[in-house]
LODO-355369 format. One record per residue (C-alpha): x, y, z. Coordinates in steps of 0.5 Angstrom, whole numbers, plus 500, padded with zeros to 3 digits. Example, Ala and Ser with C-alpha at 12.3 -4.5 7.8 and 13.67 -1.06 7.14 Angstrom:
# LODO-355369
<rec><x>525</x><y>491</y><z>516</z></rec>
<rec><x>527</x><y>498</y><z>514</z></rec>
# end
This chain:
# LODO-355369
<rec><x>500</x><y>500</y><z>500</z></rec>
<rec><x>502</x><y>507</y><z>498</z></rec>
<rec><x>500</x><y>513</y><z>500</z></rec>
<rec><x>501</x><y>520</y><z>495</z></rec>
<rec><x>499</x><y>525</y><z>500</z></rec>
<rec><x>503</x><y>530</y><z>502</z></rec>
<rec><x>501</x><y>530</y><z>509</z></rec>
<rec><x>501</x><y>524</y><z>514</z></rec>
<rec><x>494</x><y>521</y><z>511</z></rec>
<rec><x>492</x><y>518</y><z>518</z></rec>
<rec><x>492</x><y>517</y><z>526</z></rec>
<rec><x>492</x><y>511</y><z>530</z></rec>
<rec><x>486</x><y>510</y><z>535</z></rec>
<rec><x>488</x><y>504</y><z>539</z></rec>
<rec><x>489</x><y>498</y><z>533</z></rec>
<rec><x>485</x><y>503</y><z>528</z></rec>
<rec><x>487</x><y>507</y><z>523</z></rec>
<rec><x>483</x><y>513</y><z>522</z></rec>
<rec><x>484</x><y>519</y><z>517</z></rec>
<rec><x>487</x><y>525</y><z>519</z></rec>
<rec><x>482</x><y>531</y><z>518</z></rec>
<rec><x>487</x><y>535</y><z>515</z></rec>
<rec><x>481</x><y>541</y><z>512</z></rec>
<rec><x>475</x><y>542</y><z>515</z></rec>
<rec><x>470</x><y>539</y><z>511</z></rec>
<rec><x>464</x><y>544</y><z>508</z></rec>
<rec><x>458</x><y>538</y><z>508</z></rec>
<rec><x>460</x><y>538</y><z>516</z></rec>
<rec><x>456</x><y>544</y><z>519</z></rec>
<rec><x>461</x><y>549</y><z>523</z></rec>
<rec><x>456</x><y>550</y><z>528</z></rec>
<rec><x>452</x><y>545</y><z>532</z></rec>
<rec><x>445</x><y>543</y><z>530</z></rec>
<rec><x>439</x><y>544</y><z>535</z></rec>
<rec><x>438</x><y>537</y><z>538</z></rec>
<rec><x>434</x><y>533</y><z>535</z></rec>
<rec><x>434</x><y>534</y><z>528</z></rec>
<rec><x>433</x><y>529</y><z>523</z></rec>
<rec><x>434</x><y>529</y><z>516</z></rec>
<rec><x>428</x><y>529</y><z>511</z></rec>
<rec><x>431</x><y>524</y><z>506</z></rec>
<rec><x>434</x><y>518</y><z>510</z></rec>
<rec><x>432</x><y>519</y><z>517</z></rec>
<rec><x>438</x><y>520</y><z>521</z></rec>
<rec><x>438</x><y>524</y><z>527</z></rec>
<rec><x>442</x><y>529</y><z>530</z></rec>
<rec><x>443</x><y>526</y><z>537</z></rec>
<rec><x>449</x><y>528</y><z>542</z></rec>
<rec><x>453</x><y>531</y><z>537</z></rec>
<rec><x>453</x><y>527</y><z>531</z></rec>
<rec><x>449</x><y>523</y><z>526</z></rec>
<rec><x>446</x><y>516</y><z>528</z></rec>
<rec><x>439</x><y>511</y><z>526</z></rec>
<rec><x>434</x><y>512</y><z>531</z></rec>
<rec><x>427</x><y>513</y><z>533</z></rec>
<rec><x>425</x><y>520</y><z>530</z></rec>
<rec><x>422</x><y>525</y><z>536</z></rec>
<rec><x>416</x><y>529</y><z>535</z></rec>
<rec><x>419</x><y>536</y><z>536</z></rec>
<rec><x>425</x><y>534</y><z>531</z></rec>
<rec><x>428</x><y>540</y><z>527</z></rec>
<rec><x>429</x><y>538</y><z>520</z></rec>
<rec><x>436</x><y>539</y><z>516</z></rec>
<rec><x>439</x><y>535</y><z>510</z></rec>
<rec><x>445</x><y>530</y><z>514</z></rec>
<rec><x>452</x><y>531</y><z>510</z></rec>
<rec><x>452</x><y>524</y><z>507</z></rec>
<rec><x>445</x><y>526</y><z>503</z></rec>
<rec><x>446</x><y>533</y><z>501</z></rec>
<rec><x>453</x><y>530</y><z>497</z></rec>
<rec><x>448</x><y>526</y><z>494</z></rec>
<rec><x>443</x><y>530</y><z>492</z></rec>
<rec><x>450</x><y>535</y><z>490</z></rec>
<rec><x>453</x><y>530</y><z>487</z></rec>
<rec><x>460</x><y>531</y><z>490</z></rec>
<rec><x>463</x><y>525</y><z>494</z></rec>
<rec><x>468</x><y>525</y><z>499</z></rec>
<rec><x>472</x><y>519</y><z>496</z></rec>
<rec><x>473</x><y>515</y><z>490</z></rec>
<rec><x>475</x><y>507</y><z>489</z></rec>
<rec><x>478</x><y>505</y><z>482</z></rec>
<rec><x>479</x><y>498</y><z>482</z></rec>
<rec><x>482</x><y>495</y><z>475</z></rec>
<rec><x>486</x><y>489</y><z>473</z></rec>
<rec><x>484</x><y>482</y><z>470</z></rec>
<rec><x>483</x><y>479</y><z>477</z></rec>
<rec><x>477</x><y>485</y><z>477</z></rec>
<rec><x>474</x><y>482</y><z>471</z></rec>
<rec><x>475</x><y>475</y><z>473</z></rec>
<rec><x>472</x><y>476</y><z>480</z></rec>
<rec><x>467</x><y>482</y><z>479</z></rec>
<rec><x>462</x><y>479</y><z>483</z></rec>
<rec><x>466</x><y>477</y><z>490</z></rec>
<rec><x>469</x><y>484</y><z>489</z></rec>
<rec><x>462</x><y>487</y><z>489</z></rec>
<rec><x>460</x><y>483</y><z>494</z></rec>
<rec><x>466</x><y>484</y><z>499</z></rec>
<rec><x>465</x><y>492</y><z>498</z></rec>
<rec><x>457</x><y>492</y><z>499</z></rec>
<rec><x>459</x><y>488</y><z>505</z></rec>
<rec><x>464</x><y>493</y><z>508</z></rec>
<rec><x>458</x><y>499</y><z>506</z></rec>
<rec><x>452</x><y>495</y><z>510</z></rec>
<rec><x>457</x><y>494</y><z>516</z></rec>
<rec><x>459</x><y>501</y><z>516</z></rec>
<rec><x>453</x><y>505</y><z>515</z></rec>
<rec><x>449</x><y>501</y><z>520</z></rec>
<rec><x>453</x><y>505</y><z>526</z></rec>
<rec><x>454</x><y>511</y><z>522</z></rec>
<rec><x>449</x><y>514</y><z>517</z></rec>
<rec><x>454</x><y>519</y><z>513</z></rec>
<rec><x>458</x><y>512</y><z>510</z></rec>
<rec><x>455</x><y>511</y><z>504</z></rec>
<rec><x>457</x><y>509</y><z>497</z></rec>
<rec><x>453</x><y>513</y><z>492</z></rec>
<rec><x>454</x><y>511</y><z>486</z></rec>
<rec><x>458</x><y>506</y><z>481</z></rec>
<rec><x>460</x><y>507</y><z>474</z></rec>
<rec><x>465</x><y>503</y><z>469</z></rec>
<rec><x>470</x><y>507</y><z>465</z></rec>
<rec><x>475</x><y>503</y><z>460</z></rec>
<rec><x>475</x><y>497</y><z>464</z></rec>
<rec><x>475</x><y>500</y><z>471</z></rec>
<rec><x>469</x><y>500</y><z>476</z></rec>
<rec><x>469</x><y>507</y><z>480</z></rec>
<rec><x>465</x><y>508</y><z>487</z></rec>
<rec><x>463</x><y>514</y><z>490</z></rec>
<rec><x>462</x><y>515</y><z>497</z></rec>
<rec><x>460</x><y>520</y><z>502</z></rec>
<rec><x>465</x><y>519</y><z>506</z></rec>
<rec><x>473</x><y>518</y><z>504</z></rec>
<rec><x>474</x><y>514</y><z>511</z></rec>
<rec><x>469</x><y>508</y><z>508</z></rec>
<rec><x>473</x><y>509</y><z>501</z></rec>
<rec><x>479</x><y>508</y><z>504</z></rec>
<rec><x>476</x><y>502</y><z>508</z></rec>
<rec><x>473</x><y>499</y><z>502</z></rec>
<rec><x>480</x><y>499</y><z>499</z></rec>
<rec><x>483</x><y>496</y><z>505</z></rec>
<rec><x>478</x><y>490</y><z>505</z></rec>
<rec><x>479</x><y>489</y><z>498</z></rec>
<rec><x>487</x><y>489</y><z>499</z></rec>
<rec><x>486</x><y>484</y><z>505</z></rec>
<rec><x>483</x><y>479</y><z>502</z></rec>
<rec><x>486</x><y>480</y><z>495</z></rec>
<rec><x>493</x><y>482</y><z>496</z></rec>
<rec><x>494</x><y>487</y><z>490</z></rec>
<rec><x>497</x><y>494</y><z>489</z></rec>
<rec><x>493</x><y>499</y><z>494</z></rec>
<rec><x>495</x><y>506</y><z>493</z></rec>
<rec><x>491</x><y>513</y><z>496</z></rec>
<rec><x>491</x><y>521</y><z>493</z></rec>
<rec><x>489</x><y>526</y><z>496</z></rec>
<rec><x>486</x><y>532</y><z>492</z></rec>
<rec><x>488</x><y>539</y><z>493</z></rec>
<rec><x>486</x><y>542</y><z>500</z></rec>
<rec><x>486</x><y>534</y><z>502</z></rec>
<rec><x>478</x><y>535</y><z>502</z></rec>
<rec><x>477</x><y>529</y><z>497</z></rec>
<rec><x>480</x><y>522</y><z>498</z></rec>
<rec><x>482</x><y>517</y><z>491</z></rec>
<rec><x>482</x><y>510</y><z>492</z></rec>
<rec><x>485</x><y>505</y><z>487</z></rec>
<rec><x>486</x><y>498</y><z>487</z></rec>
<rec><x>489</x><y>494</y><z>482</z></rec>
<rec><x>490</x><y>486</y><z>481</z></rec>
# end
């Protein structure tokens, strides 16, 4: 695995590696939202300072969560590009693995979602609402199938591009 970013791209928290938030994400509020707040699109609830799945309180305010906002604006936080002969031969297995990673993460973190997929020049490109999820999906591929995994941040470190090839 390699990182081509200018700065260190992760920090350690126990046994977990987390992306370092180098620049403020423009899709996350700079101020705390009134609690409780519910997203009218996905029904995630903002409670105790973060978005979570739960019962929607009757007195909840409404505002679109950052993930739904990104999906609406078509502005991903991360991409995963998959290529190589191995991908062509194991496409269904690879897609199932990525969906499993998303399902696990999304069940606890409503802002971590796959936005979409597209095929371009024989490569599969996934777009994500969260850079951590793009990285996690790439790391899951690398762990399961080895291959070459690379990370690259865009200017300003706001978006992450992950590529995996085998």
